[in-house]
C-alpha positions in Angstrom: 5.4 -37.7 -2.4 4.9 -40.7 -0.5 1.6 -42.6 -0.9 0.6 -42.4 3.0 0.5 -38.7 2.3 -1.4 -38.9 -0.8 -4.1 -41.0 0.6 -4.6 -38.7 3.5 -5.2 -36.1 1.2 -7.5 -38.1 -0.7 -9.6 -38.7 2.6 -9.7 -35.5 3.8 -10.8 -34.1 0.3 -13.7 -37.0 0.9 -14.3 -36.1 4.5 -14.5 -32.2 3.3 -16.9 -33.1 0.7 -19.2 -35.3 2.4 -19.6 -32.7 5.4 -20.4 -29.9 2.8 -23.1 -32.3 1.0 -24.6 -33.5 4.4 -24.9 -29.7 5.3 -26.5 -28.6 1.9 -29.0 -31.5 2.4 -30.0 -29.9 5.5 -30.1 -26.3 4.8 -32.3 -27.1 2.0 -34.6 -29.7 4.1 -34.7 -26.5 6.3 -35.5 -24.2 3.5 -38.2 -26.1 2.8 -39.6 -26.9 5.6 -39.4 -22.9 6.3 -40.9 -22.1 3.0 -44.2 -24.9 3.6 -44.8 -23.2 7.4 -45.2 -20.0 6.0 -47.4 -21.0 3.1 -49.3 -22.9 5.6 -50.1 -20.1 8.1 -50.8 -17.8 5.3 -53.5 -20.4 3.7 -54.8 -20.8 7.7 -54.8 -16.9 8.7 -57.3 -15.1 10.3 -57.8 -11.9 10.6 -57.5 -11.0 14.6 -60.7 -9.2 16.0 -62.9 -8.4 12.4 -66.6 -8.9 11.7 -67.8 -9.2 8.5 -71.4 -7.6 7.7 -72.3 -7.5 4.0 -69.6 -6.1 1.9 -67.9 -4.0 5.1 -65.7 -6.1 7.0 -64.8 -4.1 10.8 -61.7 -4.2 12.7 -62.2 -3.7 16.4 -60.0 -1.5 17.1 -61.3 -1.8 21.7 -62.5 0.6 23.7 -63.3 4.5 23.5 -61.0 4.4 26.6 -58.2 3.1 25.7 -57.0 5.9 23.5 -56.1 8.8 25.0 -56.6 12.3 23.3 -54.2 13.3 21.0 -52.6 9.6 20.4 -51.9 8.1 17.4 -52.2 4.3 17.5 -51.1 2.1 15.0 -52.7 -0.9 13.1 -50.7 -2.7 10.6 -52.5 -5.7 10.2 -55.4 -4.0 9.2 -53.3 -1.1 7.5 -54.8 2.0 9.3 -54.1 4.8 12.1 -56.5 5.3 14.9 -56.2 9.1 15.7 -57.9 10.8 18.5 -57.6 13.8 18.1 -57.2 16.5 20.9 -61.2 17.2 21.3 -62.1 13.1 21.5 -62.8 12.5 18.0 -61.9 9.9 16.2 -60.4 9.4 12.7 -58.7 6.0 11.5 -56.1 7.2 8.3 -54.8 4.6 6.2 -51.3 4.5 6.4 -50.0 4.3 3.1 -48.8 7.9 1.4 -51.1 9.5 -1.1 -48.1 9.9 -3.5 -47.0 6.1 -4.6 -48.5 4.1 -1.6 -45.3 3.7 0.8 -46.5 2.6 4.5 -46.1 6.1 6.4 -44.8 6.1 9.8 -45.8 8.4 12.8 -43.0 10.5 14.6 -44.1 11.4 18.0 -41.5 13.9 18.4 -42.2 15.8 15.2 -46.3 15.5 15.7 -46.7 14.3 12.6 -46.3 11.3 10.2 -43.5 11.1 7.4 -43.3 9.1 4.4 -39.6 7.4 4.5 -39.9 6.9 0.7 -40.3 10.5 -0.7 -40.6 12.3 2.6 -43.8 13.8 2.0 -45.3 14.9 5.6 -48.6 14.5 7.1 -50.4 16.5 10.3 -52.7 14.5 12.5 -56.1 14.8 10.8 -53.8 13.3 7.6 -53.1 16.8 5.6 -50.0 17.7 3.6 -47.8 19.2 5.5 -44.9 18.9 2.9 -44.4 17.5 -0.8 -44.6 15.0 -3.3 -48.0 13.8 -1.9 -50.6 15.3 -3.8 -53.6 15.1 -1.4 -54.4 13.7 1.9 -54.0 10.7 3.9 -57.3 8.3 2.7 -59.5 7.2 5.7 -61.7 5.1 6.7 -65.2 5.4 7.6 -65.2 4.6 11.6 -68.0 3.8 14.2 -68.7 4.0 17.8 -71.3 1.5 19.6 -71.5 1.3 23.4 -67.9 2.4 23.8 -66.3 0.7 20.8 -64.5 1.6 17.9 -65.3 -0.6 15.0 -63.2 0.7 11.7 -64.5 -0.4 8.4 -61.4 -2.0 6.5 -62.7 -3.0 3.0 -63.6 0.9 2.3 -60.8 3.2 1.9 -62.3 7.4 0.9 -59.7 9.1 -1.1 -60.0 13.0 0.0 -58.0 16.1 -1.4 -58.5 17.5 2.8 -59.5 17.2 5.8 -63.4 18.0 6.6 -64.8 18.2 10.3 -67.1 15.5 9.2 -64.8 12.8 8.8 -64.4 13.0 12.1 -66.7 10.4 14.7 -67.3 11.1 18.4 -68.3 8.7 21.1 
């Protein structure tokens, strides 16, 4: 093999190595920058639409008119679904399954909450329709003042079944 060809192969290897080193450095820098920006966002974040009152933490869901009867509205950041029953009453149900705490989903076509982890199913009031969930979904107390719905997200209430006293009317 001639010296020219040998030198070209060595030069090609060096070019490739330099390129890979630069690419690794760039990707490392981007990873560090992303990690720092996520950390800063985490430490600077504040709950949206929340009011603190003593040991309570109220989340303002909106006006009564914003939620039609029979609707289910997720508030993932506040960890609840706001349910407006057909009779106009409101409930704030936890989005955590009472079995192992997986995040449940509302399925409008089936008119029920379904847990993706173990297939527990719950009706619109949080009652268990299909096991393995041992009890109804937990709920948050809510209040309605001047047509504004406020949910106390600091106080989750465990329950075995739905009771009409858990519904709030505006």
